[in-house]
N, C-alpha and C positions, 0 to 999 in steps of 0.2 A: 176254072174261075173261082176266085175266093169271094165268099159272101159274109157279110156281117149283118146282124139284126139287133136293134135296140129300141127301147122306149124313147119318146121325145123328151129332151131336157132343155130348159131355157138357160143359155150361156153356161153350159156345164164345164167341168174341169177338163184339163188337157187330155186325160186318158180317153175320153169319149172321142176326141178328134184323132188320137193315135189309132183307135180302132177303125174309124172311117178311112184313114190314110193307109191302113194295112191291107185293105181289101179292094176288090175291083168294083163291087156293087154293095150298097148299104141300104137295108130296108128299115124304115122307121114305122113303128106300130102306131096306127091311129084308131084301130078297132079293138082296143083293150080298155079295161076300166081304169079310170083315174083313181090313184091312191093318195089319200090325204097326207100320210106320213112319209111319202116318198120325196123325190127331188125334182119332180116334173116341172114345177113352177117356182122353184126356189134354189138358191145356192148361197155361197159365201164370197164376200170380197173383203179387202183389208181397209180398215178405217182406224186412224190414230194408233197404228201398230197392232191392232187386234182384229181377229176375224169377226165379221159382222154378217148376219143373215139378211138376205133380201128375198122378198117373196112377191109374186104377182098375184094380187087378189082376184078371186074368181066369183062369178055370180053363184048364189046359193041354188043348188039343184040336187037332184037325186044322186045318191052315192052309187047307183047302179048304171049310170050313163057311161058310155065310152068316152075316151079323151076327145074324139072328134065331135062330140055333142056337148062339150063344156065350153064356157065362154068367159072372157075376162069381165071383171066387175066394171060397172059404169063409172065408179068412182076411182078407178085406177089412175093416179096422177103420174103420167109418164114424165112430165117435166120435173116434178119433184124427185123422182127416182134418178133422173139424169143429173140433177144438181147434186145429189148425194155422191154419185160417181165422180163428177167434176171436182167436187171439194176434196175427195179422197185422193185423186190421182193427177190433179192439175200440174203438179211439179215433177211428174214422172218423165223419164227420158222419151218415151214413145207416145205421150199423150196426144200430141198434135196429129199423129198418124192413126192412132187407135180409136180416139173418141168419135170421129165421124162415122166409123164403122158401127160402133155400139149404138150411136144415135139412130142409124138406119134400122137397126134391129128393134130398138125400143119404140120408135115412133111409127112403126109399121101400122097402117090403118086397117086393121082387121081384128075383130074381137073374138074370133073363133080360136080356142086355145091351141088346137093342133096346127092350124094354118099359121098362127103367130109364131109358134116355136119352130116349125118347119122352115119358115122364111129366115129366121135368125140362123139356123144351122147352115142353110145355103149361103148366106152372106158371109159368115165366118169362114166357111170352106173356100169361098172365092178369094177372100182376103189372104188366106194362108196357102193359096195355090194348090189346094187338094182337089184332084181331078176325079175322084171316085163318083160314080153315078148314084144318085139318091132316088129311092123308090118309096112309095106309100103302101103299107101292108094291104089295105083293103082293095087296092087296085090290082093285086096279084091274084090270079084266078085259081084259088084252092078252096077246099072246104074249111071255112073259117070257124067252124064249130070245134075243130081240133084244138087240143090244148098242149102246152108245154113242148116237150121234146118231139112229139109227133107232128105238131104244127111246124116246128122249125125244119124238120126233115122234109116235109112236103113243100115248104117254101124253097128249100135248097134244090129239090128236084125240079120244081117249076122254073126256077131261075137257071137251071142247068149248071149248078155249082158243084164242083168236085171237092171243095174245101170250105169248111165253115169255121169262122173264127169268132169266139165268144169272149166276153169280158171274163176276167179271172173269178168274178163272183159266181159264175155258173159252174165252177169246178165240180161241185157236189150234185148238180142237177142233171148233167148230161153224161151219157156213156159213150166212150170212144168206140167200144165194140159194136154197139147198136148202130152208130153212124157208119162205121166201116162196113157192116153188113148191108147197108143201104148205098154203098159205093161213095161214101163221103168221108173225107179226112177231117177230124175234129181237132181244133187247137184252141188254146186259151192265151189271151194276150196279157202279159204281166209287165206293167210299167216299171222302168228303172227309176232310181232317185233323180229328181230334177230339182235343181236349186238355182236361184238367181238373186240379185240384190233387190231388196224391197226398201228403198231409202236406207235409213240407218237402223231399221228395226230388226229384231230377231226374225229369221225366216219362218214363214207360215206356209206349209206345203199344201198342195191340192186345192187351192182356191179356184174360183171361177176362171174360165179362159180370159175374162176381162183383165184379171190381175196379170196373167202371163203376157197379154198383148200390151199392157201399159208399160211394162218394164223391159220388154225384149223386142228387138227388130224382127221382121218377118224371116230374115235369114237364120237368126238364132232359133226362132220357134220351129223352123223347118227341121233343124237338127234335133230339137226336143221331140218332134213327132216320131222320130225313128229310134228313140231311146226306150226300147222295149224288147222283150223276148217272147217267143211263142212256145208254150210248153204243152 
């Protein structure tokens, strides 16, 4: 069984969904600390031919809280954010199909950061016909005091995974030899170049999945999901 594990990200780039699609089960961390400078609650979309950052505002709270204990800010104007996306993509080929899906993600009535993001991942996976089973890390019965590679190996063992697939960013963090000694094959997913027409603008790669969905049919995205190699 192939397993993938990642932090939660709101409307992340297509590489995140390539990883989900590449494995049989996918664990999303809820019991790790929120990082301010990461991409958990922000990403980029295209506006007027340029990449533009969007961010979900959070309630001010302790920097030591886990993601599952953080919450959206009360002043998060969901309709304003949706209007930004409508303005940017209303003339795109797949707007009529993609926009209702994005609306379901954004308008979800839950201000818990993890629940809000987890719901959006489930919705996007369903839209893209990704059948991988999603799990929440804190619900897997292991010693959650473990860190890094040790924690990943324990999660693999508990899930009875014989293969663990990580994003290419973890290449320097994990040892194939140590995983092999624990009966687990370790691989890293490397996305191939993905390009598509973004109106008449110069192509901007690796934007939010929103951008991919607005310009490409589900059939084309299905092909994109398989444009990677495992190294």
